[in-house]
N, C-alpha and C positions, 0 to 999 in steps of 0.2 A: 795380464801377465807382467806387463812392464810397469813399474811403479817408481816413485821417487825416494831415493835414500838421502837421508841428511848426514853430511859429513862435517865435522866440526874439527879445526885444527887448533890445538891448544898447548900450552907449556905443560911439561910434565912435573906436576908438583902435588903434594899432599893436598887433598881437598878440592882439586879441580873437578873430578867426576862428580863430586857431591854438589858443587856449584851449578854445574850445567844441568844435572838431573833434577836438581830443585826448581830451577827456572822452568823446566819443561812441566814439572808437577804443579807448581804454582799456575800454570797456564792451562791446566787440565789437559795436558798432551799425554797419552798413553805410549809407552815405549814397548813395541812388539819384539823386537830384537836389537841386539847391540854387539859390536865387536870393537876392539881397540888394538891399533898399530903403533907401537910406540919406540922412541929412541931414548937415549939417555936425558934430552932436553925437551923434545916435543913429542906430541902424539897425534894421530887422526883417530877420531872416534867416529863410528859409522852406525847410524841408528835406522831402524825402520819404525816409523811412529804413525799414529793414526790420523794426524793433521801436519804433514810435513811443511807446507807453506806457512802455517801459522808458527811452527816451531823455528823456522828459519827466520821469520821476522822477530820473534821473541829473542833469539840469540843475538842476531845482528844489532839489535836496539841496546843489548848490553855490551856490545863491543866485541863480540867472538867473530872470528873469521869462520864462516860457514857457507855451505853451498848445497844444492840438491844436484843429485846424479841419478840418471836412469838406471834401473837395475831390473833384472827378472826375479820375480818372487814365484817359486813354483812348489807346489804341493808334491810330496813324494812319500812313498811307503816309509815306515819306521821299521826296517828290516835289513838284515846284512846285504849288501850288494846294491841297495837302492841308489845311493850316490853314484856307485861305479857305472851303472847303466847310463845315467845322465852323462857323465864324464866321457864314457865311451861314445856315446852318441854325437856329442859336440866335437869331440876329437876326430872321429871318422869323418865328420862334415868340414874338418879344417878350421873350426872355430876354437880360438884360444880363450882359456878362462883366466881374466886378469886376478881375480880373487873371489873367494865365496864364504859364506858361514852359514851355518845350519842350526836349527833349533827343533826340539820335539814340539809339535802342534798341540793345541787344546784337546783335538779330537783323538781318541785311543787309537793307537796303531798307526798315526800320521805324523809326519814331520814336514817342515819346509826348508827350503835352501834358498839364499840369496845369492844371485850370480851376478857378476860384472864381466861382460864378454866384449870382445872386440868388435863383433857386428851384432849388435843387440836385435835389431828387427829380424834378421836372418835366424838367428837362435831362437827367438821366441816363436816364430812360424813353424820352424822345425820340430820344437817341442810340442807345440799344440797339435801339429799333424801327427806326432806319435802318441797322443792321447794325455799328455800331460796337462794338469790343471793349474790355473793361476791360484796363487794363495793371496787372499785378501785380508790384510790386517783389520 
């Protein structure tokens, strides 16, 4: 349920996403999910990839500022209210969500959510106890 997320800090300029994703493609690293938080000058790209340690090494070798961050990768239903149930469960337990992003999964009727929370071990155990399954890229 807890996996490594690849985070890349980069300047916000045309072609930067192409450069980063091409490096990953050339290294045969599959991107499962991606989100970008940006400002006028810089951005943070957050990736779920099939080989996070390899991706980190490839990007650092090319001079990118990158790191791995533990996140929760959780399978959820692809129906109205699925995310609300997870948010309520964590909120009722006093666990704050720092950020999240979600995608529809390859399996029909399924989706997955990536969560960065303040107490990852407690959150993962709570979600597991409530029957949520890990999403494995």
